[in-house]
C-alpha positions as CSV (number, residue, x, y, z in Angstrom):
1,M,125.5,88.0,102.5
2,P,125.5,90.5,105.4
3,S,126.1,89.2,109.0
4,L,123.0,89.2,111.3
5,F,125.3,91.4,113.6
6,E,126.1,93.9,110.9
7,P,124.5,97.3,111.2
8,L,121.6,98.3,108.8
9,S,121.3,101.8,107.7
10,Y,118.0,103.4,106.4
11,T,117.5,106.4,104.1
12,R,116.0,108.2,107.0
13,G,116.3,107.8,110.9
14,P,118.9,105.9,112.9
15,A,120.5,102.7,111.9
16,M,119.8,99.3,113.4
17,K,122.9,97.9,115.3
18,N,122.0,94.4,113.9
19,R,119.4,92.6,111.6
20,F,117.0,91.7,114.4
21,M,113.7,93.5,114.6
22,L,110.9,92.8,117.1
23,A,107.8,92.1,115.3
24,P,104.7,94.1,116.3
25,L,102.9,91.7,118.7
26,T,99.3,91.8,120.2
27,N,99.8,91.6,124.0
28,T,96.6,93.1,125.5
29,Q,98.5,94.9,128.2
30,S,97.6,98.5,127.8
31,H,94.9,100.4,129.7
32,E,91.3,100.3,128.6
33,D,91.6,103.8,127.2
34,G,94.7,103.0,125.1
35,R,97.4,104.5,127.6
36,L,100.6,102.7,128.2
37,S,100.7,100.4,131.1
38,D,103.8,99.4,133.2
39,D,103.4,95.8,132.0
40,E,103.7,96.9,128.4
41,F,106.6,99.1,129.0
42,K,108.3,96.3,130.9
43,W,107.6,93.8,127.9
44,L,109.1,96.2,125.3
45,E,112.0,97.6,127.3
46,M,113.1,94.0,128.0
47,R,113.3,93.4,124.2
48,A,115.4,96.5,123.7
49,T,117.6,95.5,126.5
50,G,117.8,92.0,125.1
51,G,119.6,93.2,121.9
52,F,116.9,93.9,119.2
53,G,118.2,96.5,116.7
54,L,114.7,97.8,116.3
55,T,111.9,97.5,118.9
56,M,108.4,97.8,117.6
57,T,105.3,98.3,119.6
58,C,102.1,96.3,119.2
59,A,99.6,97.7,116.6
60,A,98.4,101.0,118.0
61,H,95.0,102.0,116.8
62,V,94.5,105.5,115.3
63,Q,90.7,105.8,115.9
64,A,88.7,104.5,118.9
65,I,86.4,102.8,116.5
66,G,89.5,100.9,115.1
67,Q,90.4,99.1,118.2
68,G,91.0,95.4,117.4
69,F,91.6,93.7,120.8
70,P,91.2,94.5,124.6
71,G,94.1,96.2,126.1
72,Q,95.3,97.7,122.9
73,L,97.9,100.6,122.9
74,G,96.4,103.8,121.5
75,A,97.7,106.5,119.2
76,Y,94.3,108.2,118.5
77,S,94.4,110.9,121.3
78,D,97.0,113.4,122.6
79,D,96.3,111.7,126.0
80,H,98.5,108.9,124.7
81,I,101.6,111.1,124.0
82,E,102.8,110.9,127.7
83,G,102.9,107.1,127.7
84,L,104.3,106.9,124.2
85,A,107.0,109.2,125.2
86,R,108.0,107.1,128.1
87,M,108.2,104.1,125.9
88,A,110.2,105.8,123.2
89,A,112.7,107.0,125.7
90,G,112.9,103.5,127.4
91,I,113.6,101.8,124.0
92,K,116.1,104.3,122.8
93,A,118.0,104.3,126.1
94,K,118.9,100.7,125.3
95,D,120.4,101.5,121.9
96,S,117.4,100.1,119.9
97,V,115.4,102.1,117.3
98,A,112.0,102.9,118.4
99,V,108.9,102.5,116.1
100,V,105.2,102.4,116.6
101,Q,103.0,100.3,114.4
102,L,99.9,102.3,113.5
103,H,96.6,100.2,113.0
104,H,92.9,100.2,112.4
105,A,91.0,96.8,112.6
106,G,88.1,97.9,110.4
107,Q,85.5,95.0,110.1
108,R,87.8,93.0,112.5
109,S,87.1,95.4,115.4
110,P,84.9,93.4,117.9
111,A,81.7,95.3,118.4
112,E,81.6,94.4,122.1
113,V,85.0,96.2,122.5
114,I,84.3,99.3,120.5
115,G,80.6,99.6,121.5
116,T,79.2,100.2,118.0
117,T,79.0,98.6,114.5
118,P,82.6,98.2,113.0
119,V,83.5,100.0,109.8
120,C,84.7,98.6,106.6
121,P,85.4,99.7,103.1
122,S,82.0,98.3,102.0
123,D,79.0,97.0,103.8
124,S,79.6,93.5,105.2
125,E,77.3,90.9,106.7
126,N,79.8,88.5,108.0
127,P,81.3,90.0,110.0
128,A,78.8,92.7,110.3
129,A,80.2,96.1,109.4
130,R,79.1,99.3,107.7
131,A,80.7,101.0,104.8
132,L,82.7,104.1,105.3
133,S,81.5,107.2,103.7
134,H,83.8,109.1,101.3
135,D,84.4,111.8,104.1
136,E,85.1,109.1,106.6
137,V,87.8,107.6,104.3
138,G,89.4,111.0,104.2
139,Q,89.2,111.2,108.0
140,L,90.8,107.7,108.4
141,I,93.7,108.9,106.2
142,E,94.1,112.1,108.3
143,D,93.9,110.0,111.6
144,F,96.7,107.7,110.5
145,I,98.8,110.8,109.7
146,L,97.8,112.5,113.2
147,G,98.7,109.2,114.8
148,A,102.2,109.3,113.2
149,K,102.6,112.9,114.3
150,R,101.8,112.0,118.0
151,C,104.4,109.3,117.8
152,E,106.9,111.8,116.3
153,A,106.0,114.2,119.1
154,A,106.6,111.5,121.7
155,G,110.2,110.9,120.4
156,F,109.8,107.8,118.4
157,D,112.2,107.3,115.5
158,G,109.4,106.2,113.1
159,V,106.1,104.4,112.5
160,E,105.0,101.4,110.6
161,V,101.6,101.5,108.7
162,H,99.8,98.2,109.2
163,G,98.6,97.1,105.8
164,A,98.4,93.4,106.5
165,H,96.4,90.6,108.1
166,G,93.0,91.6,107.0
167,Y,92.8,94.8,108.9
168,I,91.4,97.8,107.4
169,L,94.0,98.8,104.8
170,S,94.1,95.2,103.8
171,Q,90.3,95.3,103.6
172,F,90.7,98.1,101.1
173,L,93.2,96.2,99.1
174,S,91.1,92.9,98.9
175,P,88.8,92.7,95.8
176,E,86.7,90.3,97.9
177,I,86.0,92.8,100.6
178,N,86.2,96.2,98.9
179,H,83.2,96.9,96.6
180,R,83.4,100.7,96.5
181,D,82.7,102.5,93.3
182,D,84.7,105.8,94.2
183,E,88.5,106.4,93.8
184,Y,89.1,104.0,96.7
185,G,87.5,100.9,95.1
186,G,87.7,98.9,91.8
187,S,91.0,98.9,90.1
188,L,94.2,97.9,92.1
189,E,95.4,101.5,91.7
190,N,92.2,102.6,93.5
191,R,92.0,99.9,96.1
192,S,95.8,100.6,97.2
193,R,95.2,104.4,96.9
194,I,94.5,104.7,100.8
195,M,97.9,103.1,101.7
196,F,99.8,105.5,99.5
197,D,97.8,108.5,100.6
198,I,98.6,107.6,104.3
199,V,102.3,107.0,103.7
200,N,102.8,110.0,101.5
201,G,100.9,112.1,104.0
202,I,103.1,111.0,107.0
203,R,106.2,111.6,104.8
204,A,105.0,115.2,104.0
205,R,104.0,116.1,107.5
206,C,106.6,114.5,109.8
207,R,110.3,115.5,109.9
208,P,112.6,114.6,107.1
209,D,114.5,111.9,109.1
210,F,111.3,110.1,110.4
211,N,111.5,106.5,109.5
212,V,108.3,105.3,107.7
213,S,107.5,101.8,106.7
214,I,104.6,99.5,105.8
215,R,103.5,95.9,106.8
216,L,102.0,93.8,104.0
217,S,100.8,90.3,103.8
218,P,100.4,88.5,100.5
219,E,97.7,85.9,101.3
220,R,94.4,85.3,103.0
221,F,91.5,87.8,103.2
222,G,90.9,87.7,99.5
223,L,94.5,89.1,98.7
224,R,96.2,88.2,95.5
225,L,99.9,87.7,95.5
226,A,100.5,89.3,92.1
227,E,98.6,92.4,93.3
228,V,100.5,92.6,96.7
229,R,103.7,92.2,94.9
230,E,102.9,95.0,92.5
231,V,102.0,97.3,95.5
232,A,105.2,96.4,97.2
233,Q,107.1,97.3,94.0
234,Q,105.4,100.6,93.7
235,F,106.2,101.4,97.3
236,M,109.9,100.6,96.7
237,T,110.0,102.5,93.4
238,E,108.5,105.6,94.8
239,G,110.8,105.5,97.8
240,A,108.6,107.1,100.5
241,I,109.1,104.1,102.8
242,D,112.3,103.1,104.4
243,F,111.6,99.5,104.8
244,L,109.0,96.9,103.8
245,D,107.8,94.3,106.4
246,M,106.4,91.2,104.8
247,S,104.4,89.0,107.1
248,L,104.4,85.6,105.4
249,W,103.2,83.3,108.3
250,D,106.1,81.1,107.4
251,V,109.1,82.4,105.7
252,F,109.9,79.1,103.9
253,K,106.4,78.3,102.7
254,E,105.3,78.2,99.1
255,P,102.5,80.3,97.9
256,E,98.9,79.1,98.3
257,E,97.9,80.2,94.7
258,E,98.7,77.3,92.4
259,E,100.1,79.4,89.6
260,F,102.9,80.6,91.9
261,K,104.0,77.4,93.5
262,G,107.4,75.9,92.9
263,R,109.3,78.7,94.7
264,S,109.1,80.2,98.1
265,L,106.8,83.0,98.8
266,L,109.6,85.0,100.1
267,S,111.3,84.9,96.8
268,Y,108.6,86.9,95.2
269,F,109.5,89.9,97.2
270,A,113.2,89.3,97.6
271,D,113.6,89.7,93.8
272,L,111.9,93.1,93.6
273,D,113.9,96.1,92.5
274,R,114.2,97.7,96.0
275,G,116.3,100.7,95.4
276,D,117.1,102.1,98.8
277,V,114.2,100.5,100.6
278,K,115.1,97.6,102.9
279,L,113.2,94.3,103.1
280,G,112.3,92.3,106.1
281,V,110.3,89.1,106.6
282,A,108.3,87.7,109.5
283,G,107.0,84.1,110.0
284,K,108.3,81.2,112.2
285,V,111.9,82.5,112.3
286,N,112.9,80.7,115.5
287,S,116.6,80.0,115.1
288,V,119.8,81.6,114.0
289,R,119.9,79.2,111.1
290,A,116.4,80.3,109.9
291,A,117.4,83.9,110.3
292,N,120.6,83.5,108.3
293,E,118.7,81.6,105.6
294,C,116.4,84.7,105.2
295,L,119.4,86.9,104.6
296,E,120.8,84.3,102.1
297,Q,117.6,84.4,100.2
298,G,118.0,88.3,99.9
299,C,116.4,89.8,102.9
300,D,117.9,92.7,104.8
301,F,116.7,91.8,108.3
302,V,114.3,89.5,110.1
303,L,111.3,90.1,112.4
304,L,110.9,87.9,115.4
305,G,107.5,87.2,116.9
306,R,107.0,84.0,118.8
307,A,110.8,83.6,119.3
308,A,110.9,87.1,120.9
309,I,108.1,86.1,123.3
310,L,110.0,83.0,124.4
311,H,113.4,84.8,124.6
312,H,113.6,88.5,125.4
313,D,117.3,88.4,124.6
314,F,117.1,86.3,121.4
315,P,119.7,88.5,119.6
316,L,122.1,88.3,122.6
317,Q,121.8,84.5,122.7
318,A,122.2,84.4,118.9
319,E,125.4,86.4,119.1
320,K,126.9,83.9,121.6
321,D,125.6,80.7,119.9
322,E,125.3,80.2,116.2
323,D,123.1,77.2,116.7
324,F,120.7,79.0,119.1
325,T,117.1,77.9,118.6
326,A,113.9,79.0,120.5
327,V,112.9,76.8,123.4
328,S,110.4,74.1,122.5
329,L,106.6,74.6,123.3
330,P,104.7,74.4,125.3
331,V,106.2,76.5,128.2
332,T,104.9,77.3,131.6
333,A,103.2,80.5,132.5
334,D,106.0,81.1,135.0
335,Y,108.5,80.8,132.2
336,L,106.7,83.5,130.3
337,R,106.5,85.7,133.4
338,G,110.3,85.4,133.5
339,Q,110.5,86.7,130.0
340,G,108.6,89.8,130.9
341,L,105.1,89.0,130.0
342,G,102.4,90.5,132.3
343,E,99.3,88.4,133.5
344,D,97.1,89.7,130.7
345,F,99.7,88.7,128.0
346,V,100.1,85.3,129.7
347,V,96.4,84.7,129.5
348,Y,96.3,85.9,125.8
349,M,99.1,83.4,125.0
350,S,97.2,80.6,126.8
351,G,94.7,81.0,124.0
352,W,97.3,79.9,121.4
353,K,97.0,76.3,120.9
354,G,100.0,74.3,122.4
355,F,101.9,77.5,123.5
356,V,101.3,77.4,127.3
357,A,101.5,74.2,129.3
358,A,98.1,73.4,131.0
């Protein structure tokens, strides 16, 4: 088993100095037009300073209509490149690999935020959304690729494609949501086609050493574990990605589907034939012990979300104390400010039940 503090090399791009990756976390701190704010810069730079081997931004939307929450970072306009360049330089100056997560919320885009009806693979009543035309699907693919090229121009080491959590690429993958009758609907091959078109397009049009990854989640939103596992295996077999980020909600839980119970959800991805592709997992990793257990079960690295909100320097603390565990909840708003969260982020976290003390 590798140590949490052992470097991790990828096929493309720089190595991580350890096995800790900052998970892409919604923080609502960017400007209304998607430009980087000082608060978001501070939040991410503190995590890079705090020892994370790779620092990933929040989900950055690749179309204005794909915005998923207020104060979201943007990658849909050249106007965003200046801020992205500042962020890339700030992360890399702290010896952390710099990656942007590319995103489109699809039917989960709030109409009041985007100012129009959200889009989806198919027409939807609840939530209300209209189906993308065939040409619009092509434009969506192109805009993910253009978003990646902006991040490349800004100096980032790579991008992660957000294919999880019921956002638009996950909506295409879901047989419950996607009822298209063209090459992007029907069979699993067709429903997953858009993900492969995007990843392969980024790989073809960005520099050879650009790190490209994808985030998948195997449950909820009509997804089927067996299908997500098959898609993950195909990504690993084809080798266009450098790492797979599996968001599991809880890294030690069993699957929801009855036929797969009896072993951990994580194990269904740890036992895939990975080739040169690395595997990371996210979901309630809040202690050094939990992180080590993930590596023991076959993962290459761990992604920290809540633990990274609570401790900007979790990796440095972990290196000093093998029993280190994230502070218990709830915490005060002042505690979070001390960890580099701006006021908008503190307000956002106050909406998480039991996270911020009243």
